[in-house]
N, CA, C and O atoms as a GROMACS GRO file, in nm:
protein
  312
    1MET      N    1 -10.804   1.379  -7.122
    1MET     CA    2 -10.743   1.251  -7.150
    1MET      C    3 -10.832   1.174  -7.248
    1MET      O    4 -10.952   1.162  -7.227
    2ASN      N    5 -10.772   1.123  -7.356
    2ASN     CA    6 -10.852   1.048  -7.452
    2ASN      C    7 -10.866   0.902  -7.407
    2ASN      O    8 -10.801   0.858  -7.312
    3GLN      N    9 -10.951   0.829  -7.476
    3GLN     CA   10 -10.983   0.693  -7.437
    3GLN      C   11 -10.861   0.601  -7.444
    3GLN      O   12 -10.843   0.516  -7.357
    4ALA      N   13 -10.778   0.617  -7.547
    4ALA     CA   14 -10.660   0.531  -7.562
    4ALA      C   15 -10.561   0.553  -7.449
    4ALA      O   16 -10.504   0.457  -7.397
    5SER      N   17 -10.538   0.677  -7.411
    5SER     CA   18 -10.443   0.703  -7.303
    5SER      C   19 -10.500   0.657  -7.169
    5SER      O   20 -10.424   0.615  -7.081
    6GLY      N   21 -10.633   0.666  -7.151
    6GLY     CA   22 -10.696   0.615  -7.030
    6GLY      C   23 -10.681   0.466  -7.017
    6GLY      O   24 -10.653   0.414  -6.909
    7LEU      N   25 -10.699   0.394  -7.128
    7LEU     CA   26 -10.682   0.249  -7.129
    7LEU      C   27 -10.536   0.213  -7.102
    7LEU      O   28 -10.507   0.120  -7.027
    8HIS      N   29 -10.444   0.287  -7.164
    8HIS     CA   30 -10.301   0.263  -7.143
    8HIS      C   31 -10.265   0.281  -6.996
    8HIS      O   32 -10.192   0.201  -6.939
    9ARG      N   33 -10.318   0.387  -6.935
    9ARG     CA   34 -10.291   0.413  -6.793
    9ARG      C   35 -10.350   0.302  -6.706
    9ARG      O   36 -10.286   0.257  -6.611
   10TRP      N   37 -10.471   0.257  -6.740
   10TRP     CA   38 -10.536   0.150  -6.664
   10TRP      C   39 -10.453   0.021  -6.674
   10TRP      O   40 -10.430  -0.045  -6.572
   11LEU      N   41 -10.410  -0.015  -6.795
   11LEU     CA   42 -10.332  -0.138  -6.814
   11LEU      C   43 -10.195  -0.128  -6.744
   11LEU      O   44 -10.147  -0.226  -6.688
   12LYS      N   45 -10.134  -0.011  -6.749
   12LYS     CA   46 -10.006   0.008  -6.682
   12LYS      C   47 -10.022  -0.008  -6.531
   12LYS      O   48  -9.938  -0.070  -6.465
   13THR      N   49 -10.129   0.047  -6.476
   13THR     CA   50 -10.155   0.033  -6.333
   13THR      C   51 -10.187  -0.113  -6.299
   13THR      O   52 -10.137  -0.166  -6.200
   14PHE      N   53 -10.269  -0.178  -6.382
   14PHE     CA   54 -10.306  -0.318  -6.360
   14PHE      C   55 -10.183  -0.409  -6.358
   14PHE      O   56 -10.179  -0.504  -6.281
   15SER      N   57 -10.085  -0.380  -6.440
   15SER     CA   58  -9.970  -0.469  -6.454
   15SER      C   59  -9.867  -0.455  -6.341
   15SER      O   60  -9.763  -0.521  -6.344
   16GLN      N   61  -9.895  -0.370  -6.244
   16GLN     CA   62  -9.803  -0.358  -6.132
   16GLN      C   63  -9.803  -0.488  -6.051
   16GLN      O   64  -9.907  -0.547  -6.025
   17ARG      N   65  -9.684  -0.529  -6.012
   17ARG     CA   66  -9.666  -0.658  -5.946
   17ARG      C   67  -9.753  -0.673  -5.821
   17ARG      O   68  -9.815  -0.778  -5.801
   18HIS      N   69  -9.760  -0.569  -5.738
   18HIS     CA   70  -9.835  -0.582  -5.613
   18HIS      C   71  -9.985  -0.596  -5.637
   18HIS      O   72 -10.053  -0.662  -5.559
   19ILE      N   73 -10.036  -0.536  -5.742
   19ILE     CA   74 -10.179  -0.549  -5.772
   19ILE      C   75 -10.210  -0.690  -5.819
   19ILE      O   76 -10.307  -0.751  -5.774
   20ILE      N   77 -10.130  -0.742  -5.909
   20ILE     CA   78 -10.153  -0.878  -5.959
   20ILE      C   79 -10.134  -0.980  -5.847
   20ILE      O   80 -10.214  -1.073  -5.834
   21SER      N   81 -10.031  -0.963  -5.767
   21SER     CA   82 -10.003  -1.055  -5.657
   21SER      C   83 -10.118  -1.058  -5.556
   21SER      O   84 -10.163  -1.166  -5.517
   22ASN      N   85 -10.164  -0.942  -5.515
   22ASN     CA   86 -10.274  -0.937  -5.419
   22ASN      C   87 -10.403  -0.992  -5.478
   22ASN      O   88 -10.480  -1.060  -5.409
   23SER      N   89 -10.428  -0.965  -5.605
   23SER     CA   90 -10.548  -1.016  -5.670
   23SER      C   91 -10.546  -1.168  -5.680
   23SER      O   92 -10.649  -1.233  -5.662
   24ILE      N   93 -10.430  -1.225  -5.707
   24ILE     CA   94 -10.417  -1.371  -5.712
   24ILE      C   95 -10.443  -1.431  -5.574
   24ILE      O   96 -10.514  -1.531  -5.563
   25LYS      N   97 -10.387  -1.372  -5.471
   25LYS     CA   98 -10.410  -1.422  -5.335
   25LYS      C   99 -10.557  -1.419  -5.298
   25LYS      O  100 -10.611  -1.515  -5.244
   26ILE      N  101 -10.623  -1.308  -5.328
   26ILE     CA  102 -10.766  -1.295  -5.299
   26ILE      C  103 -10.845  -1.398  -5.379
   26ILE      O  104 -10.934  -1.463  -5.324
   27ALA      N  105 -10.813  -1.414  -5.506
   27ALA     CA  106 -10.884  -1.510  -5.591
   27ALA      C  107 -10.867  -1.652  -5.541
   27ALA      O  108 -10.961  -1.732  -5.546
   28LEU      N  109 -10.748  -1.686  -5.494
   28LEU     CA  110 -10.726  -1.822  -5.443
   28LEU      C  111 -10.810  -1.850  -5.319
   28LEU      O  112 -10.868  -1.957  -5.306
   29VAL      N  113 -10.816  -1.755  -5.228
   29VAL     CA  114 -10.894  -1.774  -5.106
   29VAL      C  115 -11.044  -1.775  -5.137
   29VAL      O  116 -11.115  -1.869  -5.101
   30VAL      N  117 -11.091  -1.670  -5.203
   30VAL     CA  118 -11.235  -1.658  -5.230
   30VAL      C  119 -11.281  -1.767  -5.327
   30VAL      O  120 -11.387  -1.826  -5.307
   31GLY      N  121 -11.203  -1.794  -5.430
   31GLY     CA  122 -11.240  -1.898  -5.527
   31GLY      C  123 -11.249  -2.035  -5.464
   31GLY      O  124 -11.339  -2.113  -5.497
   32THR      N  125 -11.156  -2.066  -5.374
   32THR     CA  126 -11.159  -2.196  -5.306
   32THR      C  127 -11.284  -2.207  -5.218
   32THR      O  128 -11.350  -2.310  -5.217
   33ILE      N  129 -11.314  -2.101  -5.145
   33ILE     CA  130 -11.435  -2.102  -5.061
   33ILE      C  131 -11.560  -2.120  -5.147
   33ILE      O  132 -11.647  -2.200  -5.115
   34LEU      N  133 -11.568  -2.045  -5.257
   34LEU     CA  134 -11.685  -2.057  -5.345
   34LEU      C  135 -11.697  -2.197  -5.404
   34LEU      O  136 -11.806  -2.252  -5.413
   35ASN      N  137 -11.584  -2.255  -5.444
   35ASN     CA  138 -11.588  -2.391  -5.500
   35ASN      C  139 -11.632  -2.492  -5.396
   35ASN      O  140 -11.707  -2.584  -5.427
   36LEU      N  141 -11.586  -2.477  -5.272
   36LEU     CA  142 -11.629  -2.569  -5.167
   36LEU      C  143 -11.777  -2.553  -5.137
   36LEU      O  144 -11.847  -2.652  -5.113
   37ILE      N  145 -11.826  -2.429  -5.138
   37ILE     CA  146 -11.968  -2.406  -5.114
   37ILE      C  147 -12.052  -2.463  -5.228
   37ILE      O  148 -12.150  -2.533  -5.205
   38ASN      N  149 -12.013  -2.433  -5.351
   38ASN     CA  150 -12.094  -2.469  -5.468
   38ASN      C  151 -12.080  -2.614  -5.512
   38ASN      O  152 -12.176  -2.673  -5.560
   39GLN      N  153 -11.962  -2.673  -5.496
   39GLN     CA  154 -11.938  -2.807  -5.549
   39GLN      C  155 -11.860  -2.896  -5.452
   39GLN      O  156 -11.790  -2.987  -5.494
   40GLY      N  157 -11.873  -2.869  -5.323
   40GLY     CA  158 -11.795  -2.943  -5.225
   40GLY      C  159 -11.809  -3.094  -5.234
   40GLY      O  160 -11.709  -3.165  -5.237
   41ALA      N  161 -11.930  -3.142  -5.240
   41ALA     CA  162 -11.953  -3.287  -5.246
   41ALA      C  163 -11.896  -3.347  -5.375
   41ALA      O  164 -11.835  -3.454  -5.373
   42GLN      N  165 -11.916  -3.278  -5.486
   42GLN     CA  166 -11.866  -3.328  -5.615
   42GLN      C  167 -11.712  -3.327  -5.617
   42GLN      O  168 -11.650  -3.418  -5.670
   43LEU      N  169 -11.653  -3.224  -5.558
   43LEU     CA  170 -11.507  -3.217  -5.556
   43LEU      C  171 -11.447  -3.328  -5.471
   43LEU      O  172 -11.347  -3.389  -5.510
   44LEU      N  173 -11.507  -3.355  -5.357
   44LEU     CA  174 -11.456  -3.461  -5.271
   44LEU      C  175 -11.472  -3.599  -5.334
   44LEU      O  176 -11.388  -3.687  -5.314
   45ALA      N  177 -11.579  -3.618  -5.409
   45ALA     CA  178 -11.604  -3.747  -5.474
   45ALA      C  179 -11.546  -3.755  -5.615
   45ALA      O  180 -11.545  -3.862  -5.676
   46TRP      N  181 -11.497  -3.643  -5.668
   46TRP     CA  182 -11.447  -3.634  -5.806
   46TRP      C  183 -11.549  -3.682  -5.908
   46TRP      O  184 -11.516  -3.753  -6.003
   47THR      N  185 -11.676  -3.641  -5.887
   47THR     CA  186 -11.782  -3.676  -5.981
   47THR      C  187 -11.856  -3.551  -6.023
   47THR      O  188 -11.874  -3.458  -5.944
   48ASP      N  189 -11.900  -3.547  -6.145
   48ASP     CA  190 -11.982  -3.438  -6.199
   48ASP      C  191 -11.927  -3.299  -6.166
   48ASP      O  192 -12.003  -3.210  -6.128
   49ILE      N  193 -11.798  -3.282  -6.181
   49ILE     CA  194 -11.736  -3.152  -6.153
   49ILE      C  195 -11.757  -3.061  -6.273
   49ILE      O  196 -11.733  -3.100  -6.387
   50SER      N  197 -11.802  -2.940  -6.246
   50SER     CA  198 -11.819  -2.840  -6.351
   50SER      C  199 -11.692  -2.755  -6.358
   50SER      O  200 -11.674  -2.661  -6.280
   51TRP      N  201 -11.604  -2.789  -6.452
   51TRP     CA  202 -11.475  -2.721  -6.462
   51TRP      C  203 -11.490  -2.574  -6.501
   51TRP      O  204 -11.408  -2.491  -6.462
   52GLY      N  205 -11.593  -2.543  -6.576
   52GLY     CA  206 -11.618  -2.404  -6.611
   52GLY      C  207 -11.653  -2.321  -6.488
   52GLY      O  208 -11.606  -2.208  -6.473
   53SER      N  209 -11.734  -2.378  -6.401
   53SER     CA  210 -11.769  -2.309  -6.276
   53SER      C  211 -11.648  -2.291  -6.186
   53SER      O  212 -11.632  -2.188  -6.122
   54ILE      N  213 -11.563  -2.391  -6.182
   54ILE     CA  214 -11.441  -2.381  -6.102
   54ILE      C  215 -11.356  -2.264  -6.152
   54ILE      O  216 -11.308  -2.183  -6.074
   55ALA      N  217 -11.339  -2.257  -6.284
   55ALA     CA  218 -11.258  -2.149  -6.342
   55ALA      C  219 -11.320  -2.013  -6.311
   55ALA      O  220 -11.249  -1.919  -6.275
   56LEU      N  221 -11.452  -2.001  -6.325
   56LEU     CA  222 -11.519  -1.873  -6.299
   56LEU      C  223 -11.511  -1.834  -6.151
   56LEU      O  224 -11.503  -1.716  -6.118
   57ASN      N  225 -11.514  -1.934  -6.063
   57ASN     CA  226 -11.505  -1.905  -5.920
   57ASN      C  227 -11.370  -1.846  -5.882
   57ASN      O  228 -11.358  -1.782  -5.777
   58TYR      N  229 -11.269  -1.865  -5.964
   58TYR     CA  230 -11.139  -1.801  -5.942
   58TYR      C  231 -11.125  -1.673  -6.025
   58TYR      O  232 -11.069  -1.574  -5.978
   59LEU      N  233 -11.176  -1.675  -6.147
   59LEU     CA  234 -11.161  -1.561  -6.236
   59LEU      C  235 -11.238  -1.438  -6.188
   59LEU      O  236 -11.187  -1.326  -6.194
   60ILE      N  237 -11.358  -1.457  -6.140
   60ILE     CA  238 -11.440  -1.343  -6.099
   60ILE      C  239 -11.380  -1.270  -5.978
   60ILE      O  240 -11.371  -1.148  -5.981
   61PRO      N  241 -11.339  -1.340  -5.870
   61PRO     CA  242 -11.275  -1.266  -5.760
   61PRO      C  243 -11.144  -1.198  -5.804
   61PRO      O  244 -11.113  -1.089  -5.755
   62PHE      N  245 -11.068  -1.260  -5.893
   62PHE     CA  246 -10.946  -1.198  -5.945
   62PHE      C  247 -10.981  -1.068  -6.018
   62PHE      O  248 -10.915  -0.966  -5.998
   63SER      N  249 -11.083  -1.074  -6.101
   63SER     CA  250 -11.123  -0.957  -6.179
   63SER      C  251 -11.173  -0.844  -6.088
   63SER      O  252 -11.136  -0.728  -6.108
   64VAL      N  253 -11.255  -0.877  -5.990
   64VAL     CA  254 -11.309  -0.776  -5.900
   64VAL      C  255 -11.198  -0.714  -5.817
   64VAL      O  256 -11.193  -0.592  -5.803
   65ALA      N  257 -11.110  -0.796  -5.762
   65ALA     CA  258 -10.998  -0.745  -5.681
   65ALA      C  259 -10.906  -0.657  -5.765
   65ALA      O  260 -10.862  -0.552  -5.719
   66SER      N  261 -10.877  -0.700  -5.887
   66SER     CA  262 -10.790  -0.622  -5.975
   66SER      C  263 -10.852  -0.488  -6.010
   66SER      O  264 -10.788  -0.384  -6.001
   67TYR      N  265 -10.978  -0.492  -6.051
   67TYR     CA  266 -11.048  -0.369  -6.089
   67TYR      C  267 -11.050  -0.271  -5.972
   67TYR      O  268 -11.023  -0.153  -5.988
   68SER      N  269 -11.084  -0.323  -5.856
   68SER     CA  270 -11.092  -0.238  -5.738
   68SER      C  271 -10.956  -0.177  -5.703
   68SER      O  272 -10.948  -0.058  -5.670
   69ALA      N  273 -10.851  -0.257  -5.709
   69ALA     CA  274 -10.717  -0.208  -5.678
   69ALA      C  275 -10.670  -0.103  -5.779
   69ALA      O  276 -10.610  -0.003  -5.742
   70VAL      N  277 -10.698  -0.127  -5.906
   70VAL     CA  278 -10.659  -0.031  -6.010
   70VAL      C  279 -10.733   0.100  -5.992
   70VAL      O  280 -10.672   0.207  -5.998
   71ARG      N  281 -10.864   0.094  -5.970
   71ARG     CA  282 -10.942   0.217  -5.949
   71ARG      C  283 -10.888   0.295  -5.828
   71ARG      O  284 -10.874   0.417  -5.833
   72ASN      N  285 -10.861   0.223  -5.721
   72ASN     CA  286 -10.810   0.287  -5.601
   72ASN      C  287 -10.674   0.353  -5.628
   72ASN      O  288 -10.652   0.467  -5.588
   73GLN      N  289 -10.585   0.282  -5.694
   73GLN     CA  290 -10.452   0.334  -5.724
   73GLN      C  291 -10.460   0.456  -5.816
   73GLN      O  292 -10.387   0.553  -5.797
   74MET      N  293 -10.549   0.451  -5.914
   74MET     CA  294 -10.562   0.563  -6.006
   74MET      C  295 -10.620   0.686  -5.936
   74MET      O  296 -10.584   0.798  -5.971
   75MET      N  297 -10.708   0.666  -5.839
   75MET     CA  298 -10.762   0.779  -5.763
   75MET      C  299 -10.652   0.840  -5.676
   75MET      O  300 -10.646   0.962  -5.661
   76ILE      N  301 -10.567   0.758  -5.619
   76ILE     CA  302 -10.457   0.807  -5.536
   76ILE      C  303 -10.358   0.884  -5.622
   76ILE      O  304 -10.310   0.990  -5.580
   77ASP      N  305 -10.327   0.833  -5.741
   77ASP     CA  306 -10.229   0.894  -5.829
   77ASP      C  307 -10.276   1.024  -5.893
   77ASP      O  308 -10.194   1.105  -5.936
   78SER      N  309 -10.406   1.045  -5.901
   78SER     CA  310 -10.454   1.166  -5.972
   78SER      C  311 -10.466   1.286  -5.882
   78SER      O  312 -10.505   1.394  -5.928
   0.00000   0.00000   0.00000
Protein backbone atom coordinates (compact mmCIF):
# COMPACT_ATOMS: atom_id res chain seq x y z
CA MET A 1 0.00 0.00 0.00
CA ASN A 2 1.44 3.38 -0.94
CA GLN A 3 1.33 6.46 1.26
CA ALA A 4 -1.50 8.18 -0.66
CA SER A 5 -3.80 5.16 -0.46
CA GLY A 6 -2.97 4.76 3.25
CA LEU A 7 -3.93 8.38 3.90
CA HIS A 8 -7.10 7.95 1.84
CA ARG A 9 -8.04 4.87 3.86
CA TRP A 10 -7.31 6.68 7.13
CA LEU A 11 -9.44 9.71 6.13
CA LYS A 12 -12.27 7.47 4.92
CA THR A 13 -12.26 5.62 8.23
CA PHE A 14 -12.02 8.89 10.20
CA SER A 15 -15.05 10.34 8.41
CA GLN A 16 -17.37 7.57 9.58
CA ARG A 17 -20.25 9.04 11.54
CA HIS A 18 -19.84 6.85 14.62
CA ILE A 19 -16.16 7.72 14.99
CA ILE A 20 -16.75 11.46 14.77
CA SER A 21 -19.80 11.28 17.04
CA ASN A 22 -18.00 9.30 19.74
CA SER A 23 -14.92 11.54 19.51
CA ILE A 24 -17.07 14.65 19.97
CA LYS A 25 -18.77 13.14 23.03
CA ILE A 26 -15.42 12.22 24.57
CA ALA A 27 -13.98 15.66 23.80
CA LEU A 28 -16.95 17.41 25.40
CA VAL A 29 -16.65 15.43 28.63
CA VAL A 30 -12.86 15.41 28.91
CA GLY A 31 -12.46 18.98 27.64
CA THR A 32 -14.99 20.31 30.13
CA ILE A 33 -13.26 18.53 33.01
CA LEU A 34 -9.86 19.84 31.90
CA ASN A 35 -11.20 23.38 31.58
CA LEU A 36 -12.73 23.23 35.05
CA ILE A 37 -9.48 21.90 36.50
CA ASN A 38 -7.23 24.38 34.67
CA GLN A 39 -9.38 27.52 34.64
CA GLY A 40 -12.32 26.88 36.96
CA ALA A 41 -12.02 30.08 38.98
CA GLN A 42 -11.48 32.23 35.88
CA LEU A 43 -14.42 30.63 34.08
CA LEU A 44 -16.78 31.21 37.00
CA ALA A 45 -15.66 34.83 37.34
CA TRP A 46 -15.35 35.42 33.56
CA THR A 47 -11.93 37.00 34.06
CA ASP A 48 -8.57 36.29 32.44
CA ILE A 49 -9.92 33.38 30.40
CA SER A 50 -7.40 31.81 28.04
CA TRP A 51 -9.54 31.03 24.99
CA GLY A 52 -6.67 29.24 23.28
CA SER A 53 -6.36 26.85 26.22
CA ILE A 54 -10.10 26.25 26.19
CA ALA A 55 -9.97 25.33 22.51
CA LEU A 56 -6.98 23.01 23.03
CA ASN A 57 -8.68 21.33 25.99
CA TYR A 58 -11.40 20.19 23.57
CA LEU A 59 -9.27 19.68 20.45
CA ILE A 60 -6.68 17.38 22.02
CA PRO A 61 -9.16 14.83 23.47
CA PHE A 62 -11.04 14.88 20.14
CA SER A 63 -7.81 14.20 18.26
CA VAL A 64 -6.70 11.41 20.60
CA ALA A 65 -10.12 9.72 20.59
CA SER A 66 -10.36 9.98 16.80
CA TYR A 67 -6.86 8.66 16.20
CA SER A 68 -7.41 5.77 18.58
CA ALA A 69 -10.77 4.84 17.03
CA VAL A 70 -9.39 4.99 13.48
CA ARG A 71 -6.38 2.84 14.37
CA ASN A 72 -8.62 0.32 16.08
CA GLN A 73 -11.07 0.20 13.16
CA MET A 74 -8.27 -0.19 10.63
CA MET A 75 -6.78 -3.08 12.62
CA ILE A 76 -10.19 -4.78 12.71
CA ASP A 77 -10.73 -4.25 8.98
CA SER A 78 -7.33 -5.61 7.91
